[in-house]
C-alpha positions in Angstrom: 11.5 16.7 -34.2 10.5 13.6 -32.2 7.0 13.8 -30.6 6.4 11.6 -27.6 3.3 9.5 -27.0 1.9 10.7 -23.7 0.2 7.4 -23.0 3.5 5.6 -23.4 5.2 8.1 -21.1 2.5 7.7 -18.5 2.9 3.9 -18.8 6.7 4.3 -18.2 6.2 6.5 -15.1 3.7 4.0 -13.7 6.1 1.0 -14.3 8.9 3.0 -12.6 6.7 4.0 -9.6 5.1 0.6 -9.1 8.1 -1.6 -10.0 5.8 -3.9 -12.0 4.3 -4.1 -15.5 1.3 -5.9 -13.9 0.5 -3.2 -11.4 1.0 -0.5 -14.1 -1.5 -2.4 -16.3 -4.0 -2.5 -13.5 -3.6 1.2 -12.9 -4.2 1.9 -16.6 -7.0 -0.7 -16.8 -5.2 -2.5 -19.6 -3.1 -5.6 -20.1 0.5 -6.3 -19.2 1.3 -7.0 -22.8 -0.2 -3.6 -23.9 2.0 -1.8 -21.3 5.1 -3.7 -22.5 4.3 -2.8 -26.1 4.0 0.9 -25.1 7.4 0.8 -23.4 9.1 -1.0 -26.3 7.7 1.6 -28.7 8.8 4.5 -26.4 12.3 3.0 -26.1 12.5 2.5 -29.9 11.4 6.1 -30.4 14.0 7.4 -28.0 16.7 5.0 -29.1 17.4 4.2 -25.5 16.6 1.2 -23.2 14.6 2.6 -20.3 13.8 -0.5 -18.3 15.8 -3.6 -17.4 13.5 -6.6 -17.5 14.4 -9.6 -15.3 12.1 -12.5 -14.2 11.8 -11.3 -10.7 12.1 -7.5 -10.7 11.7 -4.5 -13.0 14.5 -1.9 -12.7 15.2 1.3 -14.6 18.3 1.5 -16.7 20.7 4.4 -16.3 18.9 6.2 -19.2 15.6 5.3 -17.5 16.6 7.2 -14.3 17.7 10.2 -16.4 14.4 10.2 -18.4 12.1 9.7 -15.4 12.1 13.3 -14.0 11.7 14.7 -17.5 8.8 12.3 -18.1 7.1 13.5 -14.9 7.6 17.1 -15.9 6.1 16.4 -19.3 3.0 14.8 -17.7 2.7 17.6 -15.2 2.9 20.2 -18.0 0.1 18.3 -19.8 -2.1 18.3 -16.7 -1.4 22.1 -16.2 -2.3 22.8 -19.8 -5.6 20.9 -19.4 -6.3 22.5 -16.1 -5.8 26.0 -17.5 -9.1 25.5 -19.4 -11.1 24.6 -16.3 -11.1 25.7 -12.7 -12.9 22.5 -11.7 -10.9 20.3 -9.3 -11.8 16.7 -8.6 -11.9 15.3 -5.0 -11.2 11.8 -3.8 -12.4 11.0 -0.3 -10.4 7.9 0.6 -10.4 5.6 3.7 -7.2 3.7 4.3 -6.8 1.1 7.1 -3.9 1.9 9.4 -2.9 -1.8 9.0 -2.5 -1.1 5.3 -0.8 2.3 5.2 2.9 1.6 5.1 5.8 3.7 6.1 6.3 4.7 2.5 2.9 6.5 2.4 4.5 10.1 2.2 6.5 9.1 -0.9 3.4 7.5 -2.5 1.3 10.6 -1.9 4.0 12.8 -3.4 3.9 10.6 -6.5 0.1 10.7 -6.7 0.2 14.5 -6.5 2.8 14.7 -9.2 0.8 12.2 -11.4 -2.6 13.9 -10.9 -2.1 17.4 -9.5 -5.8 18.3 -10.2 -7.0 15.8 -7.6 -7.7 16.9 -4.1 -7.1 13.9 -1.8 -9.0 13.7 1.5 -7.5 10.8 3.4 -9.0 9.2 6.4 -7.0 6.6 8.4 -8.8 4.2 10.7 -9.8 0.6 11.4 -11.1 -1.5 8.6 -14.5 -2.0 10.2 -15.0 1.7 10.8 -14.0 2.7 7.3 -16.2 0.1 5.7 -19.2 1.4 7.7 -18.4 5.0 6.5 -18.1 3.7 2.9 -21.6 2.1 3.2 -22.9 5.4 4.6 -21.5 7.0 1.4 -19.2 9.3 3.4 -16.1 7.9 1.6 -15.7 7.4 -2.2 -13.4 4.4 -1.7 -11.7 2.4 1.0 -8.7 0.1 1.1 -8.9 -2.2 4.1 -7.6 -5.4 5.6 -9.6 -8.6 5.7 -8.6 -11.4 8.2 -9.5 -15.0 7.3 -12.7 -15.2 9.4 -14.1 -11.9 8.1 -17.2 -12.3 5.9 -16.5 -11.7 2.2 -18.2 -8.8 0.4 -19.2 -8.9 -3.3 -17.9 -5.3 -3.9 -14.3 -6.2 -2.7 -11.4 -6.3 -5.2 -8.5 -8.2 -3.7 -5.3 -6.1 -4.2 -2.7 -8.5 -2.5 -2.2 -10.7 0.5 0.4 -10.5 3.1 1.1 -12.3 6.5 1.2 -10.8 9.9 4.3 -11.3 12.0 5.3 -11.2 15.7 7.5 -8.2 15.5 9.8 -6.9 18.2 13.1 -4.9 18.7 16.2 -7.0 17.9 17.4 -6.9 21.5 14.0 -7.9 23.0 13.9 -11.1 25.1 11.0 -12.9 26.7 11.5 -13.3 30.5 11.3 -16.9 31.6 7.9 -17.8 33.2 6.2 -14.6 32.2 3.2 -14.2 29.8 4.0 -12.9 26.4 3.8 -9.0 26.5 1.8 -7.6 23.6 1.6 -4.2 22.0 -1.9 -4.0 20.5 -4.4 -1.5 19.1 -7.5 -0.7 21.2 -10.5 -2.9 20.6 -12.3 -3.4 18.3 -9.5 -4.3 15.9 -9.4 -7.4 13.7 -5.7 -7.8 13.8 -5.8 -7.6 17.6 -8.6 -10.2 17.6 -6.7 -12.6 15.3 -3.5 -12.4 17.4 -5.3 -13.0 20.6 -7.3 -15.9 19.2 -4.2 -17.5 17.7 -2.4 -17.4 21.1 -5.4 -18.6 23.0 -5.8 -21.5 20.5 -2.2 -22.5 21.1 -2.5 -22.2 24.9 0.1 -19.4 25.1 -0.3 -17.0 28.0 -0.2 -13.3 27.1 -0.8 -9.9 28.7 -1.3 -6.4 27.4 1.9 -4.4 27.9 0.9 -1.5 25.6 -2.3 -0.4 24.1 -2.2 2.3 21.4 -4.7 4.2 19.3 -2.9 3.8 16.1 -0.4 1.5 14.3 2.4 4.1 14.7 2.0 4.0 18.5 2.0 0.2 18.6 5.1 0.1 16.3 6.9 2.6 18.5 6.2 0.5 21.6 7.6 -2.6 19.9 10.7 -0.6 18.7 11.2 0.7 22.3 11.4 -2.9 23.5 8.2 -2.9 25.5 6.5 -5.8 23.8 5.8 -7.9 20.7 3.4 -6.4 18.1 1.3 -8.4 15.7 1.9 -6.4 12.5 2.6 -6.7 8.8 6.3 -6.0 8.3 5.4 -3.4 5.6 3.6 -1.1 8.1 6.0 -1.6 11.0 9.0 0.6 11.9 12.2 -0.4 10.1 14.5 -2.5 12.2 11.9 -4.7 13.9 12.4 -8.5 13.6 10.0 -11.4 13.6 10.6 -13.3 16.9 7.9 -15.9 16.3 10.2 -18.7 15.4 12.7 -17.8 18.1 10.1 -18.2 21.0 7.9 -20.9 19.3 4.9 -18.7 18.7 2.1 -20.0 16.3 2.1 -18.6 12.8 -0.3 -15.8 12.2 -2.7 -16.2 9.2 -2.3 -14.3 6.0 -4.6 -11.4 5.4 -6.1 -9.9 2.3 -5.9 -6.2 1.4 -9.0 -5.2 -0.6 -10.4 -2.2 -2.4 -14.0 -1.0 -2.3 -14.8 1.9 -4.7 -17.8 3.7 -6.2 -15.7 6.1 -8.3 -16.7 6.4 -11.9 -14.5 9.3 -13.2 -11.9 7.6 -15.4 -9.0 9.9 -14.2 -9.8 9.4 -10.5 -10.2 5.7 -11.0 -6.8 5.5 -12.7 -5.2 7.5 -9.8 -6.8 5.2 -7.2 -5.5 2.2 -9.0 -2.0 3.7 -8.9 -2.3 4.3 -5.2 -3.5 0.7 -4.7 -0.7 -0.7 -6.7 1.9 1.4 -4.9 0.8 0.1 -1.5 1.7 -3.4 -2.6 4.8 -2.6 -4.6 7.1 -2.9 -1.5 6.1 -6.5 -0.8 
């Protein structure tokens, strides 16, 4: 009877979820070559190719798709077996910037729960500045926030990825001749709001508030309804919005950094947090 290496199975599931050997290696706190070796040994053991490797993308083969659900079931059964010996449940109190949480967050949370069912996740969404203050007050175990170019760097920041902001609007939206640019913005203080306004002011472009929301979902909805243009990362915006910046000669918005700040020490919780962080950037 063939016995599967759980570490190799876990590496396979991470590669499948994060679409990247590099992100899977980060989640496991190991190297890309080590993950690749685990996958090759697993494939050799099964006699099946699970992953199709190309220079630009990692895709599951047909056999990989078939094996994925069984692999998840195996890892879940392993966690349940370990959990049966202890009633202790771990808790992760996490702060996540609304400008980082993408539209795929429900799917990512479902994968996290399947991957680490013993972990209780307490998730707080908010502005980067507020979450960092709460982290410094030790009210949060970890935060994932967005840094704009002018923000002061912190020594405890781990850069996860960078992405640009765009001037997003509904496809049918048109700027009325002679009118200031209508904007959909978050309420102040908000670093993305400040960067957008500063960029327009520097370029001498007149603007006005057309919609002010208390969250990214509300701002995205206003843009999708055709009310205004929203400065947002495409990943967090409603599907269907288009970047109208080039069409109406708006200045390019700067690229922002998404960073992780954590004081977690428990290896399993650290691994799960790394998986979450990798999953946020996997759709770029």
